[in-house]
C-alpha positions as CSV (number, residue, x, y, z in Angstrom):
1,M,58.2,-102.8,136.3
2,G,60.6,-105.6,136.9
3,P,59.9,-109.2,135.9
4,G,58.7,-111.6,138.5
5,C,56.2,-114.4,139.0
6,G,52.8,-113.7,140.3
7,G,50.1,-115.7,142.0
8,P,47.2,-117.4,140.2
9,G,46.9,-116.3,136.6
10,H,43.1,-116.7,136.2
11,L,39.8,-115.5,137.6
12,L,36.5,-117.4,137.6
13,P,33.8,-115.7,135.6
14,A,32.6,-112.4,136.9
15,A,30.0,-112.7,139.6
16,P,27.0,-110.5,140.2
17,F,27.6,-107.8,142.9
18,R,26.4,-108.5,146.4
19,R,26.6,-106.3,149.5
20,G,29.2,-107.7,151.9
21,D,31.6,-108.8,149.2
22,L,34.2,-106.6,150.8
23,M,34.5,-109.1,153.6
24,A,36.0,-111.6,151.2
25,S,38.8,-109.3,150.2
26,A,41.5,-107.6,152.3
27,A,41.7,-104.7,149.9
28,I,40.0,-103.2,146.9
29,G,41.4,-102.9,143.4
30,V,41.1,-99.6,141.6
31,D,41.9,-98.8,138.0
32,F,42.1,-95.0,137.7
33,G,42.2,-94.6,134.0
34,T,42.7,-91.6,131.6
35,S,39.2,-92.0,130.2
36,N,37.4,-94.5,132.5
37,S,37.9,-95.9,136.0
38,A,36.7,-99.0,137.8
39,A,36.8,-100.8,141.1
40,A,36.6,-104.4,142.0
41,V,36.9,-106.9,144.9
42,L,37.6,-110.6,145.1
43,S,34.8,-112.8,146.5
44,E,35.0,-116.6,146.5
45,G,37.6,-116.6,143.8
46,R,35.6,-114.3,141.5
47,A,36.3,-110.7,140.6
48,V,33.3,-108.6,141.5
49,L,33.0,-105.2,139.9
50,V,31.8,-102.5,142.4
51,P,29.0,-100.4,140.9
52,L,30.4,-96.9,141.1
53,E,27.3,-95.6,139.2
54,P,24.1,-97.4,138.1
55,G,24.1,-99.5,135.0
56,R,27.8,-99.2,134.2
57,E,30.9,-101.4,134.7
58,T,33.2,-98.4,134.4
59,L,33.0,-94.8,135.6
60,P,34.0,-91.9,133.2
61,T,37.1,-90.2,134.5
62,A,35.5,-86.8,134.2
63,I,35.0,-83.9,136.7
64,F,32.6,-81.0,136.4
65,L,32.8,-78.0,138.8
66,D,29.2,-76.8,138.9
67,Y,29.4,-73.0,139.5
68,A,25.7,-72.6,140.1
69,A,25.3,-75.4,142.6
70,R,28.8,-75.0,143.9
71,R,29.5,-78.7,143.9
72,T,31.8,-81.2,142.2
73,L,30.2,-83.8,139.9
74,I,32.1,-86.9,138.6
75,G,31.5,-89.6,136.0
76,S,28.4,-89.6,133.8
77,A,26.9,-86.7,135.8
78,A,30.0,-84.6,134.9
79,V,29.7,-85.4,131.2
80,G,26.0,-84.7,131.3
81,A,26.5,-81.3,132.9
82,M,29.0,-80.4,130.2
83,I,26.7,-81.6,127.4
84,D,23.7,-79.7,128.9
85,G,25.8,-76.5,128.9
86,K,25.7,-75.9,132.6
87,D,27.9,-73.1,134.0
88,G,31.1,-74.6,135.2
89,R,34.4,-76.2,134.3
90,F,34.7,-79.6,132.8
91,M,37.9,-81.7,133.1
92,R,38.8,-85.0,131.6
93,A,42.1,-87.0,131.1
94,L,43.6,-85.5,134.3
95,K,45.8,-88.6,134.7
96,S,47.8,-87.2,131.8
97,I,48.9,-84.2,133.9
98,L,50.6,-86.4,136.6
99,G,54.3,-85.6,136.7
100,T,54.0,-82.3,134.9
101,P,54.3,-78.8,136.4
102,L,50.6,-78.3,135.6
103,A,49.8,-80.8,138.4
104,R,50.9,-78.6,141.2
105,E,49.9,-75.2,140.0
106,R,47.3,-73.6,142.2
107,R,44.1,-72.4,140.5
108,Q,40.8,-70.9,141.5
109,F,38.1,-73.6,141.5
110,L,34.8,-72.4,142.8
111,N,35.7,-70.6,146.0
112,R,38.9,-72.6,146.6
113,R,42.5,-72.4,145.3
114,L,43.4,-76.0,144.5
115,T,46.0,-77.9,142.5
116,L,45.0,-80.5,139.9
117,L,46.4,-83.2,142.2
118,E,43.8,-82.1,144.8
119,I,41.1,-82.4,142.1
120,V,42.3,-85.9,141.2
121,A,42.2,-86.7,144.9
122,E,38.6,-85.6,145.1
123,F,37.7,-87.9,142.2
124,L,39.5,-90.8,144.0
125,A,37.8,-89.9,147.3
126,E,34.4,-90.1,145.6
127,V,35.4,-93.5,144.2
128,R,36.2,-94.6,147.7
129,V,33.0,-93.2,149.2
130,R,30.9,-94.9,146.5
131,A,32.7,-98.2,147.0
132,E,32.1,-98.0,150.8
133,A,28.4,-97.3,150.2
134,A,28.1,-100.3,147.8
135,L,30.1,-102.7,149.9
136,G,28.7,-101.7,153.3
137,G,32.1,-101.2,155.0
138,P,35.2,-99.0,155.2
139,V,37.6,-99.0,152.2
140,D,41.0,-97.8,153.1
141,R,43.4,-100.3,151.4
142,V,43.9,-100.4,147.7
143,V,45.8,-102.2,145.0
144,A,46.0,-99.5,142.4
145,G,46.8,-99.8,138.7
146,R,49.5,-97.7,137.1
147,P,51.1,-97.5,133.7
148,V,54.4,-99.2,133.2
149,R,55.6,-95.7,132.3
150,F,53.7,-92.5,132.7
151,H,56.2,-90.6,130.6
152,S,58.3,-92.7,128.3
153,A,60.7,-90.0,127.2
154,D,61.5,-88.4,130.6
155,P,62.6,-90.6,133.5
156,E,62.5,-87.8,136.1
157,R,58.9,-86.8,135.1
158,N,57.9,-90.5,135.1
159,M,59.1,-90.8,138.7
160,R,57.3,-87.6,139.7
161,A,54.1,-88.9,138.2
162,A,54.3,-92.1,140.3
163,E,54.8,-89.9,143.4
164,D,51.9,-87.7,142.4
165,L,49.5,-90.6,142.0
166,A,50.6,-92.0,145.4
167,E,49.9,-88.6,147.0
168,C,46.5,-88.4,145.3
169,Y,45.5,-91.8,146.8
170,A,46.7,-90.7,150.3
171,M,44.8,-87.4,150.1
172,A,41.7,-89.5,149.0
173,G,41.7,-91.3,152.3
174,F,43.4,-94.6,151.4
175,R,45.5,-95.7,154.3
176,E,47.6,-98.3,152.4
177,V,48.3,-98.2,148.7
178,R,50.2,-100.8,146.6
179,F,50.7,-100.3,142.9
180,L,50.7,-102.9,140.2
181,A,51.5,-102.3,136.5
182,E,48.2,-102.3,134.5
183,P,49.3,-104.9,131.9
184,E,50.6,-107.2,134.7
185,A,47.2,-107.0,136.4
186,A,45.5,-107.8,133.1
187,A,47.8,-110.8,132.7
188,R,46.5,-112.2,136.0
189,A,42.9,-111.9,134.8
190,T,43.3,-113.6,131.4
191,G,43.7,-117.2,132.3
192,V,46.8,-119.4,132.0
193,G,47.4,-120.9,128.6
194,A,50.2,-122.8,127.1
195,G,53.4,-121.0,126.1
196,F,54.0,-117.3,126.1
197,G,51.3,-114.7,126.3
198,L,51.4,-111.0,125.5
199,I,49.2,-108.3,127.0
200,V,48.6,-105.4,124.6
201,D,47.0,-102.7,126.7
202,I,46.2,-99.5,124.7
203,G,44.4,-97.1,127.1
204,G,43.5,-93.5,127.0
205,G,46.9,-92.2,127.8
206,T,49.5,-94.9,127.6
207,S,50.2,-98.2,125.7
208,D,51.5,-100.9,128.0
209,F,52.8,-104.4,127.3
210,T,53.5,-107.5,129.4
211,L,55.1,-110.8,128.2
212,F,54.2,-113.6,130.5
213,E,54.5,-117.4,130.7
214,A,52.5,-120.1,132.5
215,A,54.2,-121.1,135.8
216,G,52.4,-124.0,137.5
217,Q,48.9,-122.8,138.5
218,G,50.0,-119.2,138.1
219,L,52.0,-117.1,135.7
220,C,55.4,-115.5,135.5
221,V,55.9,-112.0,134.2
222,I,58.9,-112.0,131.9
223,A,59.1,-108.4,130.9
224,S,56.9,-105.2,130.8
225,H,57.3,-102.1,128.8
226,G,55.2,-99.0,128.0
227,I,55.1,-95.7,126.1
228,R,53.1,-92.5,126.6
229,L,50.7,-92.9,123.7
230,G,47.0,-93.7,123.9
231,G,43.5,-92.9,122.8
232,T,43.5,-89.2,123.8
233,D,46.7,-88.8,121.7
234,F,44.8,-90.4,118.8
235,D,42.0,-87.9,119.3
236,R,44.5,-85.0,119.4
237,M,46.2,-86.2,116.1
238,L,42.8,-86.5,114.4
239,S,41.8,-83.1,115.6
240,L,45.0,-81.4,114.5
241,A,44.8,-83.1,111.1
242,R,41.1,-82.7,110.3
243,V,39.5,-80.1,112.6
244,M,42.0,-77.5,113.7
245,P,42.6,-76.3,110.1
246,L,38.9,-75.4,110.0
247,F,39.5,-73.1,112.9
248,G,42.5,-71.4,111.3
249,M,45.4,-73.6,112.0
250,G,47.9,-73.3,109.2
251,G,46.6,-70.0,108.1
252,Q,48.2,-66.6,107.9
253,L,47.8,-63.2,109.6
254,R,48.5,-59.8,108.3
255,N,51.2,-57.8,110.2
256,E,49.8,-55.2,112.6
257,L,52.2,-52.6,111.2
258,G,53.3,-52.5,107.6
259,P,52.9,-55.0,104.8
260,G,53.6,-58.7,105.0
261,L,52.1,-61.9,106.5
262,H,53.0,-64.3,109.3
263,D,51.8,-67.7,110.3
264,V,49.0,-68.2,112.9
265,P,50.6,-69.4,116.2
266,Q,50.3,-73.1,116.6
267,A,50.4,-73.7,120.4
268,L,46.8,-72.8,121.1
269,F,45.5,-75.3,118.6
270,H,47.6,-78.1,120.2
271,D,46.1,-77.2,123.6
272,L,42.6,-77.1,122.1
273,A,43.1,-80.6,120.7
274,S,44.4,-82.0,124.0
275,W,41.7,-83.2,126.4
276,E,43.6,-82.3,129.6
277,K,44.4,-78.8,128.5
278,I,41.1,-77.6,127.1
279,A,39.6,-76.3,130.3
280,F,42.5,-73.9,130.9
281,L,42.1,-72.0,127.6
282,Y,39.0,-70.1,128.7
283,S,40.4,-66.8,129.9
284,P,39.9,-63.2,128.9
285,A,43.5,-63.1,127.7
286,T,43.1,-66.0,125.3
287,L,39.8,-64.6,124.0
288,R,41.4,-61.2,123.3
289,E,44.3,-62.9,121.4
290,V,42.0,-65.0,119.1
291,R,39.8,-62.0,118.4
292,L,43.0,-60.1,117.3
293,W,43.9,-63.0,115.1
294,A,40.4,-63.0,113.5
295,R,40.8,-59.3,112.7
296,Q,44.2,-59.8,111.1
297,A,43.4,-63.0,109.3
298,V,43.7,-63.6,105.6
299,D,40.8,-66.1,106.1
300,P,38.8,-64.5,108.9
301,R,35.9,-67.0,108.6
302,R,38.1,-69.9,109.9
303,L,39.5,-67.9,112.8
304,G,36.0,-66.6,113.5
305,R,35.1,-70.1,114.3
306,L,38.0,-70.3,116.8
307,V,36.6,-67.2,118.4
308,S,33.3,-68.9,118.8
309,V,34.9,-72.0,120.4
310,I,36.8,-70.0,123.0
311,D,34.0,-67.4,123.7
312,D,31.3,-70.1,124.0
313,E,33.6,-72.6,125.7
314,L,33.0,-75.3,123.1
315,G,36.4,-77.0,123.2
316,H,35.1,-80.2,124.9
317,D,32.1,-80.3,122.6
318,V,34.6,-80.3,119.7
319,A,36.7,-83.0,121.4
320,F,33.7,-85.3,121.9
321,A,32.7,-84.8,118.3
322,V,36.2,-85.9,117.1
323,E,36.1,-88.9,119.4
324,A,32.6,-89.9,118.2
325,A,33.7,-89.6,114.6
326,K,36.8,-91.7,115.3
327,L,34.7,-94.5,116.7
328,A,32.2,-94.4,113.9
329,A,34.9,-94.4,111.2
330,N,36.5,-97.4,113.0
331,D,33.3,-99.4,113.5
332,M,31.3,-98.5,110.3
333,G,33.9,-97.2,107.8
334,S,32.9,-93.6,108.0
335,G,32.0,-90.9,110.5
336,I,31.0,-87.3,110.7
337,V,32.7,-84.7,112.9
338,D,29.6,-82.8,114.0
339,L,30.8,-79.3,114.6
340,S,27.3,-77.7,114.1
341,M,27.6,-76.3,117.6
342,V,30.3,-74.0,116.2
343,E,28.8,-73.3,112.8
344,R,25.6,-74.6,111.3
345,G,26.3,-77.2,108.6
346,L,30.0,-77.6,109.6
347,Q,30.2,-81.5,109.5
348,P,33.4,-82.7,107.9
349,A,33.5,-86.4,107.0
350,L,36.1,-88.8,108.5
351,A,36.6,-92.0,106.5
352,A,38.3,-95.2,107.7
353,A,41.1,-94.4,105.3
354,D,41.6,-91.0,107.0
355,L,41.7,-92.7,110.3
356,A,44.3,-95.2,109.1
357,E,46.5,-92.5,107.6
358,V,46.5,-90.3,110.6
359,L,47.1,-93.1,113.1
360,A,49.7,-95.0,111.0
361,P,52.7,-93.4,112.8
362,S,51.1,-94.3,116.2
363,A,50.5,-97.9,115.2
364,W,54.1,-98.1,114.0
365,Q,55.3,-96.8,117.5
366,I,53.2,-99.4,119.2
367,G,54.8,-102.1,117.0
368,L,58.3,-100.9,117.9
369,A,57.4,-100.9,121.6
370,I,56.1,-104.5,121.4
371,G,59.4,-105.4,119.7
372,E,61.3,-103.7,122.6
373,T,59.2,-105.8,125.1
374,L,60.1,-109.0,123.3
375,Q,63.7,-108.0,123.2
376,R,63.8,-107.4,126.9
377,A,62.2,-110.8,127.5
378,G,64.5,-112.6,125.1
379,V,61.5,-114.1,123.3
380,A,61.0,-114.4,119.5
381,Q,57.8,-113.3,117.9
382,K,57.1,-116.8,116.6
383,D,57.1,-118.1,120.2
384,V,54.2,-115.9,121.3
385,A,51.2,-118.2,121.4
386,R,48.5,-115.7,122.7
387,V,48.0,-112.0,122.3
388,I,45.4,-110.4,124.6
389,F,44.0,-107.0,123.7
390,V,43.1,-104.8,126.6
391,G,42.0,-101.1,126.7
392,G,39.4,-99.4,124.6
393,S,41.9,-98.0,122.1
394,S,43.1,-101.6,121.2
395,L,39.8,-101.9,119.3
396,L,41.0,-99.4,116.6
397,G,41.7,-101.1,113.3
398,A,45.1,-99.4,112.8
399,V,46.3,-100.9,116.1
400,D,44.7,-104.3,115.5
401,R,46.3,-104.7,112.1
402,Q,49.8,-103.6,113.3
403,V,49.7,-106.1,116.1
404,R,48.3,-109.0,114.1
405,A,51.0,-108.5,111.4
406,L,53.7,-109.1,114.1
407,F,52.3,-112.4,115.3
408,P,50.9,-114.4,112.3
409,A,50.9,-117.7,114.3
410,A,49.4,-116.4,117.5
411,S,45.8,-116.6,118.7
412,F,44.2,-113.3,119.5
413,E,41.7,-112.5,122.4
414,R,39.7,-109.5,123.4
415,S,37.0,-110.8,125.6
416,D,37.6,-108.5,128.5
417,V,38.9,-105.3,127.0
418,F,37.5,-102.8,129.5
419,T,37.7,-104.6,132.8
420,A,40.7,-107.0,132.6
421,V,42.9,-104.6,134.5
422,V,40.6,-104.0,137.4
423,R,39.8,-107.8,137.6
424,G,43.5,-108.5,137.9
425,L,43.9,-105.8,140.6
426,A,41.1,-107.5,142.5
427,L,42.9,-110.7,142.4
428,A,46.1,-109.1,143.7
429,A,44.1,-107.3,146.4
430,G,42.7,-110.7,147.5
431,E,46.2,-111.9,148.1
432,D,47.0,-109.1,150.6
């Protein structure tokens, strides 16, 4: 996203939701996130979060195709159906597939052959329908958040991802769509302070940064930068380092014919550790393959666990267990990866030191990306007065320590970690 000066750089405190708030805003702001999504409107100068489900400010970006009821569930209902073991297919982190060939592959979902883009569009359409029900009027214009870069290492794939997301909003029934970089939206919502401010937005799939400066009653975006690295990547790294070896990763297989050994193939473990790919591992071909590995394994017990995960479709249960242990280790110093759904008593510990070790390379990458942002802006570290943390993964200690070390003289804020982006989008929507 190019630099530029925006409108007002602050919002009044959040107001309680009231039906009819839509009338105060020309468009709705939607933050479609890798892990969670949200919607908001501007009413009387205040960002108003639209209740997409009861009792929550955000909506889990999760989809469950219920085979028995032949219906699509989203949000907490989708997560609940997966946890309850209902017959169906659970999908999460689908934002990560934008721009990839996987996005446009047609697959059989219930009685329909759909692409994953069409599945994303169904999620966004449900967001629109729920917003219309809450606001009491039609919603067909949107200011939508997007990462600075969907794919930091591949410009062509990055461009395709932006096109994919625009297509999803159009299929979802939004007549007009304007995109705003997520950290730039967050900058609008943080309030204007003296000097330079830096948004550090560590979300589920990307890390995004915006350097801004006060400009009268508004703010001026000096530079934005982003990399494809976020909370779901942290989960994948932890899973590969601490869980997948328990399922046979790194082990050896006996040759089918003759003596000798060879390594267990790695690709399946990487897919099993990646939120967006888990749902597509459950096939007869994959099950046959892992059963063959278990028969040939030097350590059959570990690969027997993998057979159970694939046969019983427990991949998302494992991923949720890794995520829960990550949060516990970060907040309380230690956590347990509860894999008892795979094997009774299988509960490896995850200490804060383990978390710091596994995530150290990612924290270093985030530090380098921040340095690139400042270099593009032509601003020295010592001149940054405020650093504002946004996104759930910014709460991780490894990230927090890395960022604070870069700016010893700055003040640090994290008062609106989960909704700053959508509040800023609401402000931008109100200007349309």
